[in-house]
PLY file of the C-alpha trace (Angstrom):
ply
format ascii 1.0
element vertex 662
property float x
property float y
property float z
element edge 661
property int vertex1
property int vertex2
end_header
-88.92 55.57 -157.54
-87.57 59.10 -156.98
-87.20 60.18 -153.38
-86.28 63.53 -151.86
-83.95 63.59 -148.86
-83.13 66.72 -146.85
-79.94 66.67 -144.77
-79.58 69.23 -141.96
-76.94 70.20 -139.41
-76.65 72.89 -136.72
-74.65 76.02 -137.63
-75.26 78.00 -134.42
-77.15 77.53 -131.15
-78.18 81.11 -130.29
-80.01 81.89 -132.46
-80.67 78.37 -133.79
-79.58 78.17 -137.45
-79.29 75.18 -139.77
-77.29 74.19 -142.83
-79.69 72.57 -145.35
-78.71 70.27 -148.25
-81.10 68.18 -150.34
-80.55 65.02 -152.42
-82.86 64.14 -155.33
-82.17 61.61 -158.12
-78.45 61.64 -157.36
-78.22 65.45 -157.42
-77.11 67.46 -154.36
-78.39 71.03 -153.81
-77.08 73.40 -151.14
-80.00 75.54 -149.96
-78.17 77.78 -147.49
-78.64 78.85 -143.89
-82.16 78.55 -142.42
-83.77 79.65 -139.16
-85.87 77.01 -137.40
-89.21 78.38 -138.66
-87.91 78.87 -142.19
-86.70 75.25 -142.07
-90.21 74.12 -141.07
-91.79 76.10 -143.92
-89.27 74.57 -146.36
-90.02 71.01 -145.19
-93.80 71.59 -145.32
-93.52 72.99 -148.85
-91.18 70.29 -150.24
-92.66 67.33 -148.29
-89.40 65.29 -148.40
-89.42 61.53 -147.90
-86.62 61.75 -145.31
-85.14 64.45 -143.08
-81.66 63.19 -142.12
-79.37 64.44 -139.33
-76.55 63.08 -137.22
-78.24 63.65 -133.84
-81.91 64.59 -133.36
-81.22 65.95 -129.87
-79.28 68.85 -131.43
-82.75 70.35 -132.00
-82.94 70.80 -128.21
-86.09 72.58 -127.04
-87.40 72.65 -130.65
-87.48 68.83 -130.95
-91.11 68.33 -129.84
-92.33 71.19 -132.02
-90.36 69.76 -134.97
-91.84 66.23 -134.80
-95.39 67.62 -134.61
-94.88 70.13 -137.44
-93.39 67.97 -140.22
-95.79 66.48 -142.82
-97.19 62.98 -142.45
-95.12 60.52 -144.45
-91.84 62.37 -143.86
-89.40 60.17 -141.93
-86.89 61.56 -139.42
-83.63 59.56 -139.71
-80.64 59.62 -137.34
-77.86 58.35 -139.62
-75.29 57.75 -136.86
-77.32 54.95 -135.23
-79.58 54.48 -132.22
-78.65 56.15 -128.89
-75.83 54.33 -127.12
-74.63 52.71 -130.38
-73.83 55.81 -132.42
-70.82 56.06 -134.72
-69.04 59.16 -135.95
-70.10 60.74 -139.23
-66.46 60.54 -140.43
-66.23 56.76 -140.00
-69.59 56.18 -141.70
-68.58 58.38 -144.65
-65.34 56.39 -145.10
-67.17 53.04 -144.78
-69.71 53.92 -147.47
-67.21 55.60 -149.80
-68.54 59.13 -149.48
-65.94 61.73 -150.44
-65.61 64.57 -147.95
-63.39 67.63 -147.74
-60.45 67.72 -145.37
-62.31 69.94 -142.94
-65.83 69.17 -141.82
-68.32 72.07 -141.73
-72.12 72.13 -141.19
-72.88 71.99 -144.93
-70.49 69.05 -145.38
-72.15 67.23 -142.47
-75.65 67.95 -143.85
-74.50 66.55 -147.22
-73.10 63.37 -145.62
-76.36 62.89 -143.67
-78.39 63.10 -146.90
-76.07 60.69 -148.79
-76.00 58.13 -145.95
-79.81 58.16 -145.74
-79.95 57.68 -149.54
-77.88 54.49 -149.06
-80.31 53.21 -146.43
-77.97 53.94 -143.52
-79.40 55.04 -140.19
-82.37 54.59 -137.92
-85.85 56.02 -138.41
-87.05 57.92 -135.33
-90.55 56.88 -134.25
-91.81 59.58 -131.85
-95.45 58.45 -131.84
-97.33 55.37 -130.67
-99.72 53.50 -132.95
-102.43 55.40 -131.07
-104.33 58.57 -131.93
-106.52 60.76 -129.69
-109.58 62.29 -131.39
-111.37 64.97 -129.32
-114.81 66.26 -130.34
-115.94 69.36 -128.40
-117.60 72.79 -128.65
-115.99 75.22 -131.09
-117.29 78.70 -130.25
-118.01 80.33 -126.89
-121.68 80.20 -125.81
-121.98 83.72 -124.41
-123.32 84.85 -121.03
-126.65 83.01 -120.93
-130.35 83.55 -121.56
-132.95 81.73 -123.61
-131.24 82.01 -126.99
-127.91 80.88 -125.52
-129.63 77.88 -123.93
-131.10 76.87 -127.29
-127.72 77.37 -128.95
-125.99 75.25 -126.29
-128.46 72.39 -126.72
-128.03 72.59 -130.49
-124.23 72.39 -130.18
-124.46 69.41 -127.81
-126.70 67.62 -130.35
-124.19 68.42 -133.12
-121.35 67.00 -130.98
-123.38 63.83 -130.38
-124.03 63.42 -134.13
-120.35 63.97 -134.97
-119.25 61.43 -132.32
-121.67 58.86 -133.76
-120.41 59.59 -137.28
-116.77 59.05 -136.24
-117.74 55.88 -134.34
-119.45 54.44 -137.44
-116.45 55.36 -139.63
-114.01 53.56 -137.31
-116.26 50.50 -137.09
-116.59 50.32 -140.89
-112.79 50.52 -141.21
-112.45 47.75 -138.57
-110.18 49.97 -136.46
-110.28 49.21 -132.69
-110.93 52.14 -130.34
-112.14 53.18 -126.88
-114.63 56.04 -126.42
-115.16 58.31 -123.41
-118.11 60.74 -123.43
-119.63 63.44 -121.20
-123.41 63.76 -121.58
-125.34 67.04 -121.30
-128.74 68.41 -122.46
-129.80 65.06 -124.01
-126.65 65.34 -126.13
-122.89 65.29 -125.56
-120.65 68.02 -124.16
-117.58 66.23 -125.51
-116.32 62.88 -126.78
-112.79 61.50 -126.75
-111.69 58.53 -128.88
-108.48 56.57 -128.21
-107.92 54.91 -131.59
-105.45 52.03 -131.78
-103.82 52.73 -135.13
-101.17 55.02 -136.60
-102.03 58.52 -137.80
-101.02 57.46 -141.34
-103.67 54.69 -141.37
-106.24 57.16 -140.02
-105.47 59.79 -142.69
-108.39 60.34 -145.07
-110.94 58.66 -142.78
-111.41 61.46 -140.24
-110.44 65.10 -140.78
-109.86 67.78 -138.12
-112.41 70.64 -137.86
-111.91 74.11 -136.41
-113.70 77.46 -136.44
-117.30 76.20 -136.38
-119.78 75.16 -133.70
-118.05 71.77 -133.35
-114.30 71.26 -133.15
-112.45 68.01 -133.96
-108.82 67.74 -132.86
-106.63 64.80 -133.90
-103.44 64.22 -131.94
-101.04 61.26 -132.14
-99.90 59.88 -128.78
-96.23 60.58 -128.09
-94.01 57.75 -126.89
-92.44 58.10 -123.46
-89.09 57.45 -125.14
-88.48 57.63 -128.89
-88.05 54.34 -130.72
-85.32 53.86 -133.32
-85.93 51.39 -136.17
-83.24 50.57 -138.78
-83.95 51.77 -142.31
-82.73 48.38 -143.55
-83.26 45.05 -141.83
-80.20 45.24 -139.59
-81.62 43.62 -136.46
-80.89 39.96 -135.78
-83.92 37.87 -134.95
-83.20 35.81 -131.88
-84.91 32.56 -130.94
-87.28 33.29 -128.08
-89.24 31.16 -125.67
-92.81 30.37 -126.79
-95.33 31.78 -124.32
-99.06 32.10 -123.61
-100.00 35.69 -122.76
-103.04 36.89 -120.81
-104.00 40.54 -121.36
-106.40 42.78 -119.38
-106.70 46.17 -121.19
-107.95 49.43 -119.69
-106.59 52.51 -117.94
-104.46 50.05 -115.96
-103.16 47.22 -118.18
-102.53 43.76 -116.72
-100.11 41.31 -118.43
-99.37 37.68 -117.53
-97.10 35.23 -119.39
-96.91 31.41 -118.99
-94.58 28.94 -120.67
-95.96 25.83 -122.36
-95.64 23.93 -119.06
-97.99 26.36 -117.29
-95.22 28.05 -115.28
-95.65 31.78 -114.63
-92.86 33.74 -116.36
-94.13 37.29 -115.88
-96.92 39.14 -114.06
-97.20 42.92 -114.40
-99.62 45.87 -114.35
-99.18 49.57 -115.15
-101.42 52.64 -115.60
-101.65 54.38 -119.01
-99.48 51.77 -120.73
-99.06 52.50 -124.44
-99.40 49.75 -127.09
-95.68 49.93 -127.90
-94.86 49.44 -124.19
-97.19 46.41 -124.06
-95.62 44.90 -127.20
-92.10 45.61 -125.89
-92.84 44.02 -122.50
-94.28 40.86 -124.10
-91.37 40.63 -126.59
-88.85 40.85 -123.74
-90.48 37.82 -122.08
-90.77 35.63 -125.19
-92.63 34.91 -128.42
-96.42 34.77 -127.85
-98.27 32.03 -129.71
-101.54 32.57 -127.81
-102.97 35.93 -126.68
-105.80 35.33 -124.18
-108.57 37.48 -122.70
-111.01 36.83 -119.85
-114.04 38.41 -121.54
-116.25 37.59 -124.52
-116.22 39.34 -126.95
-112.52 40.19 -126.98
-111.62 43.91 -126.52
-110.25 45.73 -129.58
-106.82 46.26 -127.98
-106.39 42.51 -127.35
-107.30 41.77 -130.99
-104.76 44.35 -132.19
-101.95 42.91 -130.00
-102.82 39.42 -131.24
-102.64 40.55 -134.88
-99.36 42.40 -134.33
-97.70 39.17 -133.07
-99.60 36.97 -135.58
-100.64 34.95 -132.52
-103.85 32.97 -132.04
-106.54 34.75 -130.04
-108.08 32.80 -127.14
-111.54 33.99 -126.09
-113.55 32.03 -123.45
-117.01 30.80 -124.42
-118.39 33.32 -121.91
-116.75 36.00 -119.77
-115.02 34.54 -116.70
-116.75 35.21 -113.38
-114.76 36.60 -110.45
-115.26 33.33 -108.51
-113.85 31.33 -111.43
-110.82 33.64 -111.70
-110.09 33.32 -107.97
-110.38 29.51 -108.23
-107.90 29.45 -111.14
-105.38 31.55 -109.18
-105.90 29.33 -106.12
-104.94 26.29 -108.22
-101.83 28.14 -109.42
-100.88 29.19 -105.89
-99.99 32.70 -107.07
-100.63 35.98 -105.21
-101.39 39.04 -107.35
-101.04 42.76 -106.60
-104.33 43.91 -108.14
-107.44 42.85 -110.10
-105.76 43.60 -113.45
-102.96 41.08 -112.79
-105.62 38.61 -111.58
-107.70 38.97 -114.78
-104.64 38.67 -117.06
-103.29 35.60 -115.23
-106.71 33.94 -115.15
-107.06 34.46 -118.92
-103.60 32.98 -119.64
-104.12 30.00 -117.30
-107.60 29.33 -118.71
-106.08 29.20 -122.21
-103.30 26.89 -120.96
-105.82 24.48 -119.36
-107.80 24.40 -122.62
-104.60 23.50 -124.53
-103.02 21.21 -121.90
-104.51 17.91 -123.23
-103.01 18.62 -126.66
-99.64 19.59 -125.13
-99.57 16.45 -122.94
-100.38 14.29 -125.97
-97.54 15.87 -128.00
-95.08 15.41 -125.12
-96.04 11.74 -124.72
-95.55 11.11 -128.46
-92.18 12.87 -128.44
-91.01 10.65 -125.54
-92.24 7.60 -127.42
-90.24 8.70 -130.50
-87.17 9.41 -128.40
-87.15 13.10 -129.36
-85.78 15.07 -126.41
-84.56 18.26 -128.11
-86.68 21.05 -129.54
-89.77 19.80 -127.69
-90.97 23.31 -126.86
-90.58 24.42 -130.48
-92.56 21.40 -131.72
-95.34 22.09 -129.17
-95.52 25.71 -130.30
-95.90 24.67 -133.95
-98.68 22.19 -133.03
-100.53 24.98 -131.19
-100.15 27.16 -134.28
-102.05 24.60 -136.36
-99.46 22.11 -137.62
-100.01 18.41 -136.98
-97.28 16.60 -135.04
-95.58 15.14 -138.11
-95.47 18.47 -139.92
-94.11 20.18 -136.80
-91.30 17.60 -136.40
-90.37 17.87 -140.09
-90.40 21.69 -139.92
-88.07 21.72 -136.90
-85.75 19.13 -138.47
-85.73 21.09 -141.74
-84.82 24.23 -139.81
-81.96 22.41 -138.09
-80.89 21.02 -141.46
-80.73 24.54 -142.94
-78.63 25.66 -139.99
-76.25 22.74 -140.47
-76.00 23.40 -144.21
-75.27 27.07 -143.52
-72.51 26.11 -141.12
-71.12 23.66 -143.67
-71.13 26.30 -146.42
-69.29 28.70 -144.17
-66.54 26.20 -143.37
-64.00 26.76 -146.19
-62.39 23.63 -147.69
-63.98 21.40 -145.04
-63.82 17.67 -145.98
-67.17 16.23 -147.06
-68.32 13.30 -144.92
-71.46 11.56 -146.22
-71.91 9.45 -143.08
-74.00 12.09 -141.27
-76.26 12.36 -144.31
-76.80 8.61 -144.47
-77.58 8.59 -140.76
-79.90 11.56 -141.31
-81.75 9.72 -144.09
-82.17 6.66 -141.88
-83.36 8.85 -139.04
-85.89 10.55 -141.33
-87.09 7.16 -142.64
-87.62 5.99 -139.06
-89.41 9.26 -138.30
-91.70 8.74 -141.31
-92.55 5.19 -140.18
-93.28 6.44 -136.65
-95.38 9.26 -138.06
-97.35 6.85 -140.28
-98.08 4.65 -137.24
-99.00 7.75 -135.26
-101.24 8.89 -138.11
-103.13 5.59 -138.05
-103.44 5.75 -134.26
-104.64 9.33 -134.40
-107.23 8.47 -137.04
-108.55 5.70 -134.80
-108.58 8.06 -131.81
-110.36 10.72 -133.87
-113.01 8.22 -135.00
-113.55 7.06 -131.42
-113.74 10.69 -130.22
-116.23 11.48 -132.98
-118.50 8.62 -131.82
-118.21 9.74 -128.19
-118.92 13.36 -129.12
-121.94 12.35 -131.18
-123.31 10.29 -128.29
-122.67 13.09 -125.80
-124.28 15.65 -128.11
-127.43 13.52 -128.34
-127.55 13.17 -124.54
-126.86 16.88 -124.14
-129.62 17.79 -126.59
-132.14 15.65 -124.63
-130.94 17.08 -121.31
-130.98 20.64 -122.71
-134.57 20.19 -123.87
-135.68 19.09 -120.39
-133.76 21.90 -118.73
-135.15 24.41 -121.23
-138.73 23.28 -120.53
-138.19 23.57 -116.76
-136.57 27.00 -117.10
-139.42 28.18 -119.35
-142.00 27.03 -116.78
-140.10 28.76 -113.96
-139.75 31.93 -116.04
-143.45 31.90 -116.90
-144.34 31.56 -113.20
-141.87 34.31 -112.28
-143.25 36.61 -115.01
-146.83 35.89 -113.87
-145.98 36.64 -110.21
-144.22 39.87 -111.19
-147.18 40.82 -113.38
-149.64 40.20 -110.52
-147.50 42.24 -108.10
-147.21 45.03 -110.66
-150.97 45.10 -111.34
-151.74 45.10 -107.59
-149.41 48.07 -107.15
-151.04 49.83 -110.13
-154.49 49.13 -108.64
-153.50 50.60 -105.27
-152.07 53.69 -106.96
-155.18 54.05 -109.15
-157.47 53.82 -106.09
-155.38 56.44 -104.32
-155.57 58.75 -107.37
-159.35 58.21 -107.69
-159.87 59.06 -103.99
-157.77 62.23 -104.35
-159.56 63.25 -107.54
-162.95 62.65 -105.89
-162.00 64.90 -102.97
-160.62 67.51 -105.37
-163.79 67.33 -107.48
-166.05 67.91 -104.47
-163.87 70.82 -103.36
-163.77 72.25 -106.91
-167.57 72.10 -107.18
-167.93 73.94 -103.88
-165.39 76.55 -104.96
-167.10 77.03 -108.31
-170.46 77.42 -106.57
-169.00 80.08 -104.27
-167.58 81.90 -107.31
-170.97 81.82 -109.08
-172.69 83.24 -105.99
-170.19 86.10 -105.95
-168.89 85.31 -102.46
-165.51 84.11 -103.79
-162.84 85.65 -106.01
-160.97 83.38 -108.49
-157.17 83.53 -108.44
-154.83 83.18 -111.41
-152.23 80.62 -110.28
-148.54 80.97 -111.24
-146.36 78.01 -110.22
-143.03 79.90 -110.53
-142.67 83.68 -110.79
-140.57 83.64 -113.99
-140.86 85.29 -117.39
-141.71 81.98 -119.02
-144.60 81.25 -116.65
-145.89 84.83 -117.00
-145.88 84.48 -120.80
-147.73 81.15 -120.55
-150.39 82.77 -118.33
-150.70 85.73 -120.75
-151.26 83.33 -123.65
-153.75 81.08 -121.82
-155.85 83.48 -119.69
-154.22 86.91 -119.81
-153.35 89.21 -116.89
-155.91 92.02 -116.64
-156.70 94.97 -114.41
-158.19 94.00 -111.01
-156.92 90.37 -111.35
-155.62 88.63 -108.23
-152.45 86.57 -108.79
-151.52 83.58 -106.61
-147.76 82.73 -106.71
-146.58 79.35 -105.41
-142.80 79.91 -105.68
-141.55 83.52 -106.09
-137.83 82.68 -105.77
-135.66 84.03 -108.57
-137.98 86.91 -109.57
-136.44 90.36 -110.03
-137.34 94.02 -110.31
-138.29 93.84 -114.00
-140.92 91.17 -113.30
-142.34 93.25 -110.40
-142.58 96.35 -112.64
-144.31 94.28 -115.35
-146.93 93.03 -112.84
-147.45 96.57 -111.48
-148.08 97.90 -115.00
-150.98 95.41 -115.30
-152.78 97.24 -112.39
-153.68 93.98 -110.67
-155.82 94.11 -107.53
-153.44 92.11 -105.32
-150.71 89.45 -105.29
-150.95 86.48 -102.88
-147.75 84.47 -102.32
-147.31 81.05 -100.70
-143.73 81.99 -99.78
-141.87 85.17 -98.90
-141.22 87.44 -101.90
-137.67 88.62 -102.73
-137.16 92.03 -101.07
-136.65 93.85 -104.41
-140.00 92.48 -105.70
-141.79 93.35 -102.45
-140.48 96.94 -102.36
-141.21 97.54 -106.06
-144.84 96.38 -105.71
-145.25 98.35 -102.48
-144.07 101.53 -104.22
-146.71 100.90 -106.91
-149.37 100.34 -104.17
-150.02 96.73 -105.23
-151.19 94.90 -102.06
-149.08 91.84 -101.16
-150.64 89.12 -99.01
-149.22 85.88 -97.62
-151.09 82.65 -96.85
-150.98 83.37 -93.10
-152.95 86.58 -93.82
-155.68 85.04 -96.00
-157.06 81.54 -96.57
-156.58 80.20 -100.14
-158.59 77.23 -101.36
-156.85 75.47 -104.26
-157.34 72.46 -106.53
-154.44 72.10 -109.02
-154.51 75.25 -111.22
-157.84 76.53 -109.77
-157.90 78.61 -106.57
-160.28 81.06 -104.83
-160.41 83.30 -101.77
-163.39 84.69 -99.87
-164.34 88.09 -101.36
-165.00 89.80 -98.01
-161.83 88.35 -96.50
-159.83 89.56 -99.52
-161.25 93.08 -99.36
-160.56 93.23 -95.61
-157.00 91.93 -96.03
-156.26 94.44 -98.83
-157.65 97.32 -96.77
-155.64 96.20 -93.72
-152.45 95.88 -95.76
-152.79 99.35 -97.33
-153.62 100.87 -93.94
-150.60 99.13 -92.40
-148.35 100.54 -95.12
-149.78 104.06 -94.55
-149.10 103.82 -90.82
-145.57 102.60 -91.49
-144.98 105.52 -93.87
-146.37 108.01 -91.30
-144.14 106.51 -88.63
-141.19 106.68 -91.00
-142.02 110.38 -91.69
-142.20 111.18 -87.95
-138.88 109.43 -87.37
-137.26 111.36 -90.21
-138.63 114.65 -88.80
-137.32 113.86 -85.29
-133.97 112.95 -86.80
-133.80 116.32 -88.59
-134.72 118.18 -85.34
-132.01 116.27 -83.45
-129.43 117.04 -86.12
-130.42 120.75 -86.02
-130.19 120.81 -82.18
-126.71 119.26 -82.23
-125.59 121.74 -84.87
-126.83 124.73 -82.76
-125.02 123.43 -79.67
-121.77 123.28 -81.66
-122.25 126.87 -82.91
-122.97 128.21 -79.37
-119.89 126.46 -77.98
-117.78 127.93 -80.74
-119.06 131.50 -80.05
-118.46 131.08 -76.32
-114.85 130.02 -76.95
-114.29 133.03 -79.26
-115.69 135.44 -76.56
-113.06 134.24 -74.08
0 1
1 2
2 3
3 4
4 5
5 6
6 7
7 8
8 9
9 10
10 11
11 12
12 13
13 14
14 15
15 16
16 17
17 18
18 19
19 20
20 21
21 22
22 23
23 24
24 25
25 26
26 27
27 28
28 29
29 30
30 31
31 32
32 33
33 34
34 35
35 36
36 37
37 38
38 39
39 40
40 41
41 42
42 43
43 44
44 45
45 46
46 47
47 48
48 49
49 50
50 51
51 52
52 53
53 54
54 55
55 56
56 57
57 58
58 59
59 60
60 61
61 62
62 63
63 64
64 65
65 66
66 67
67 68
68 69
69 70
70 71
71 72
72 73
73 74
74 75
75 76
76 77
77 78
78 79
79 80
80 81
81 82
82 83
83 84
84 85
85 86
86 87
87 88
88 89
89 90
90 91
91 92
92 93
93 94
94 95
95 96
96 97
97 98
98 99
99 100
100 101
101 102
102 103
103 104
104 105
105 106
106 107
107 108
108 109
109 110
110 111
111 112
112 113
113 114
114 115
115 116
116 117
117 118
118 119
119 120
120 121
121 122
122 123
123 124
124 125
125 126
126 127
127 128
128 129
129 130
130 131
131 132
132 133
133 134
134 135
135 136
136 137
137 138
138 139
139 140
140 141
141 142
142 143
143 144
144 145
145 146
146 147
147 148
148 149
149 150
150 151
151 152
152 153
153 154
154 155
155 156
156 157
157 158
158 159
159 160
160 161
161 162
162 163
163 164
164 165
165 166
166 167
167 168
168 169
169 170
170 171
171 172
172 173
173 174
174 175
175 176
176 177
177 178
178 179
179 180
180 181
181 182
182 183
183 184
184 185
185 186
186 187
187 188
188 189
189 190
190 191
191 192
192 193
193 194
194 195
195 196
196 197
197 198
198 199
199 200
200 201
201 202
202 203
203 204
204 205
205 206
206 207
207 208
208 209
209 210
210 211
211 212
212 213
213 214
214 215
215 216
216 217
217 218
218 219
219 220
220 221
221 222
222 223
223 224
224 225
225 226
226 227
227 228
228 229
229 230
230 231
231 232
232 233
233 234
234 235
235 236
236 237
237 238
238 239
239 240
240 241
241 242
242 243
243 244
244 245
245 246
246 247
247 248
248 249
249 250
250 251
251 252
252 253
253 254
254 255
255 256
256 257
257 258
258 259
259 260
260 261
261 262
262 263
263 264
264 265
265 266
266 267
267 268
268 269
269 270
270 271
271 272
272 273
273 274
274 275
275 276
276 277
277 278
278 279
279 280
280 281
281 282
282 283
283 284
284 285
285 286
286 287
287 288
288 289
289 290
290 291
291 292
292 293
293 294
294 295
295 296
296 297
297 298
298 299
299 300
300 301
301 302
302 303
303 304
304 305
305 306
306 307
307 308
308 309
309 310
310 311
311 312
312 313
313 314
314 315
315 316
316 317
317 318
318 319
319 320
320 321
321 322
322 323
323 324
324 325
325 326
326 327
327 328
328 329
329 330
330 331
331 332
332 333
333 334
334 335
335 336
336 337
337 338
338 339
339 340
340 341
341 342
342 343
343 344
344 345
345 346
346 347
347 348
348 349
349 350
350 351
351 352
352 353
353 354
354 355
355 356
356 357
357 358
358 359
359 360
360 361
361 362
362 363
363 364
364 365
365 366
366 367
367 368
368 369
369 370
370 371
371 372
372 373
373 374
374 375
375 376
376 377
377 378
378 379
379 380
380 381
381 382
382 383
383 384
384 385
385 386
386 387
387 388
388 389
389 390
390 391
391 392
392 393
393 394
394 395
395 396
396 397
397 398
398 399
399 400
400 401
401 402
402 403
403 404
404 405
405 406
406 407
407 408
408 409
409 410
410 411
411 412
412 413
413 414
414 415
415 416
416 417
417 418
418 419
419 420
420 421
421 422
422 423
423 424
424 425
425 426
426 427
427 428
428 429
429 430
430 431
431 432
432 433
433 434
434 435
435 436
436 437
437 438
438 439
439 440
440 441
441 442
442 443
443 444
444 445
445 446
446 447
447 448
448 449
449 450
450 451
451 452
452 453
453 454
454 455
455 456
456 457
457 458
458 459
459 460
460 461
461 462
462 463
463 464
464 465
465 466
466 467
467 468
468 469
469 470
470 471
471 472
472 473
473 474
474 475
475 476
476 477
477 478
478 479
479 480
480 481
481 482
482 483
483 484
484 485
485 486
486 487
487 488
488 489
489 490
490 491
491 492
492 493
493 494
494 495
495 496
496 497
497 498
498 499
499 500
500 501
501 502
502 503
503 504
504 505
505 506
506 507
507 508
508 509
509 510
510 511
511 512
512 513
513 514
514 515
515 516
516 517
517 518
518 519
519 520
520 521
521 522
522 523
523 524
524 525
525 526
526 527
527 528
528 529
529 530
530 531
531 532
532 533
533 534
534 535
535 536
536 537
537 538
538 539
539 540
540 541
541 542
542 543
543 544
544 545
545 546
546 547
547 548
548 549
549 550
550 551
551 552
552 553
553 554
554 555
555 556
556 557
557 558
558 559
559 560
560 561
561 562
562 563
563 564
564 565
565 566
566 567
567 568
568 569
569 570
570 571
571 572
572 573
573 574
574 575
575 576
576 577
577 578
578 579
579 580
580 581
581 582
582 583
583 584
584 585
585 586
586 587
587 588
588 589
589 590
590 591
591 592
592 593
593 594
594 595
595 596
596 597
597 598
598 599
599 600
600 601
601 602
602 603
603 604
604 605
605 606
606 607
607 608
608 609
609 610
610 611
611 612
612 613
613 614
614 615
615 616
616 617
617 618
618 619
619 620
620 621
621 622
622 623
623 624
624 625
625 626
626 627
627 628
628 629
629 630
630 631
631 632
632 633
633 634
634 635
635 636
636 637
637 638
638 639
639 640
640 641
641 642
642 643
643 644
644 645
645 646
646 647
647 648
648 649
649 650
650 651
651 652
652 653
653 654
654 655
655 656
656 657
657 658
658 659
659 660
660 661
């Protein structure tokens, strides 16, 4: 398969310039001197498989921008090795037989970087976690407000909710674990944020970013706290590690606990905002997990992902552990924890250990009986992974045999002694006999256990049936009692409503009778003095000349509403509360009488209200007369003020003339 490799090296720091050389099908091409942004355009256009350099930190302040800008699928390779273990470019060129000129220059170094990467030399730089953040939010600005903006905002929030559901369904269909955080608004969503536990390469093609419309989708990989360096070829040596049982409590704060196969606590840790790679690294530093345990059922997506990444068995309790049960488990361990996350992780690990302990004890007893003292932990781990005891012993012995054969092959001209092999054969024959006896014993034990289980299941079924009947009776009684209490409450409320409606009906009849006799004036009731309520009243009953309006809550009304009411030439406006000053003054200027409930008695039943005709006429006349008197008083005060100002002005003029005469 043909691959394209681009080698780069720094020519100058200020301004930043790069020497660029590419390698394709054995052919080297010198591309010349590039600025940083021209280099990015070149890489985006060519989409190379590898960008190789001797030290990624030479990019300096451009490093973060560089890793985000290069295409998906393009690897960044540091050919000189991981930090702290780097070798010079010269020594690597000599080791791999790459011819170089006597004097190194940036183009020569870029060429060597490309050729070394082509030979599989170097470490791939992994700047991102196997986590991706997907943010769904509003795209355009909503404007200053108003009815149309409100409708637009609600529409956008519904669109965001639909898009979040669509992404959620896509991730579930792809079986990709994720966490979702949402902010609700207007019966929709203001925003949604997914934390998806997979790489951006695996996510490619499933969900696409969106910009420029009503809804915006941003996809951002999560950066590692420190970059990880992975060899291009399998250069790392796999070390034998201790088999462990791991308890994991995911969330904003992650709790991790590790036990050995004897139930001893090896590690207990918690940290906020812990990335998946940090979790994997922490567990790997402790040992090799064969069981990953959780304290809840079903298991969280992150726990499943960690389990798959280690190819470990997943332990999930039959039902989520209660807090009391967790505290009891920790009490038996005699361990003090720093927080709830450590407690949950340790409880999960210890619960898994207790479930597996009978099997581990049985294996240990058999190994003692066989006289096998070495590799006991390894055999236990294999049994927990699904091997039977005989297969586990053979697998460990075969592994040791391969190691011995490897050592023998490496020893040049070593004399061949068949005695160890004969002893090995005898040992294996004895092991086979022991295993056959053990197999027979285990079959007998299994048969006995099967009979016991069958008997217990029959007893349990009978007991369950009795318990179920009792629970059903208790539930039926509880449901009946709740139903009776609910109906009694409904009855009381219904009686209260009927009494109120009866009183209202009597009052309404009296009010209607007064209106028919002509001694009462009907009022048009407005709950809130807003444009919407005015429009509703216009549609239902209309606002006509000589109408009397009754406002329950005038707060929030402005001058435009007051002018609109004045244009209708209404007879008067009665308000249950004080009008805003701008509304009051506007109506007063238009000579629309304003009355408050302390000035006139209003009789009201829901949306129907009346006032006494004579009382209304008297109140209107009094209000208009009061305004006239106030205006006369205001006119007198203004006149007196003008006289006083004129008097003061004359005094000043006389003083001035007197001073000039002297």
